[in-house]
N, C-alpha and C positions, 0 to 999 in steps of 0.2 A: 425289195426293189420297193424305192419310193415311187411315184406317179410323177414325176419327174424324167423318172429314168423309160419311162417309155416314148417319151420325147424322141420325134425322126431326129435321126439325124443331118440331115438334109433342109436346109428352105428356101422353096428357090425366089428369085430377085421381085418377084409384083406382089411376093408374101410378106419380105423389106421394106420395102415399097407404103403398101402400106399401112405395117405398122410403126413406121414414122408418119405419115402421116392423119392416122389418130392419134398423135402423141403419146404415145404405151412407152412406158417406162421398160427403159433397154440399149445395154453395150451391145452398140457398131464395132468390133473391134478390128480395123482392118491389120493384116501381121504381114503387109506384104513391106519392104526393106524400104527406106529416106528418103531412093531416091526415085523407086519407083513410086512413092505418094506425090513426091515432089512432079509428077508428070501429072498425074489422074487424083481423084479423088472424090469419096459421098459424101454430103458436107452431114456432117452429123456424125462421122467414123471418127475413132482415136485412133491411133497410129499407137502397133509394140508387137516391133519385128519377129518373128520370127524365133530368131537370130539373139535375143536377150529377154524369150517367150520370162525362163524357168528364173533369171536374175531380177524380173522384175516384171515380178507376177504379184510381188504385197500390193501394183498401184490398182491391184485392180478389188481387192480384198474386195471393198464397199458388194462387187455383184455375189461373190459366193451364193446367194439363195435366188438371185433373179435374172431370169432372163441375159442370154449376152450369144448374141451372134457375130459370126467370126466368117470375112474374106481377103479371099488375097484375088492373086489374077486371073486366075481359073479355077480354083478349085481343088487345089490339090493340097499344097499346103494349109492351109484353112482346116480343112481336114485331120490333118493330124495334133495340129492346134484344137481344136476341139475335142478331137479324146483326148490330149493329154489333159485338154482342161477337166474336158467327167472324170477320166483315173484320181483326178488330186482333187474333186471336190464342188468342183461346177460343172452341178447335176444340168443346169435346161443349155448348155454351149451348145451353141448347131452352128454347122457348118452353111453358108452362102454358092447353095447352088452356080459351077459358073463364075464364077469370083468378078470383080467390074470386068471386062469386059463381056459377060452378058448382059452385065448393070446396063454399061455403054449404049447393050443391044436394043434392048427390051425397055428403059428403062430413060436416060442422060445422053438419048444419043448424039451429041452437040461431046459427050465430054472425048478426053484422048482414049488415043485404044497403041498399042504397041508391040 
């Protein structure tokens, strides 16, 4: 196993915010559906719904060797997506624990909750 395989499966919201603030190069992938994305979104996130992942994975091919942080509403879908990505060669995929709900609680209190 490579060193990347030892990355934790989850990363917390504060760590993701720190990565964004530091200008680190990584893909912030929102795996919620489009209607959810329209209610609330994290600036800089790329929408790729879990339901379309297998047919659209080519769109993120450039990130195969780079860090990917996946988020959803509460963390369940993003964990499944991160697992699928790792199984398909995206070794640095992680799930953002607590999802956008936790992000709204800790990082961006004005963000809409649903």
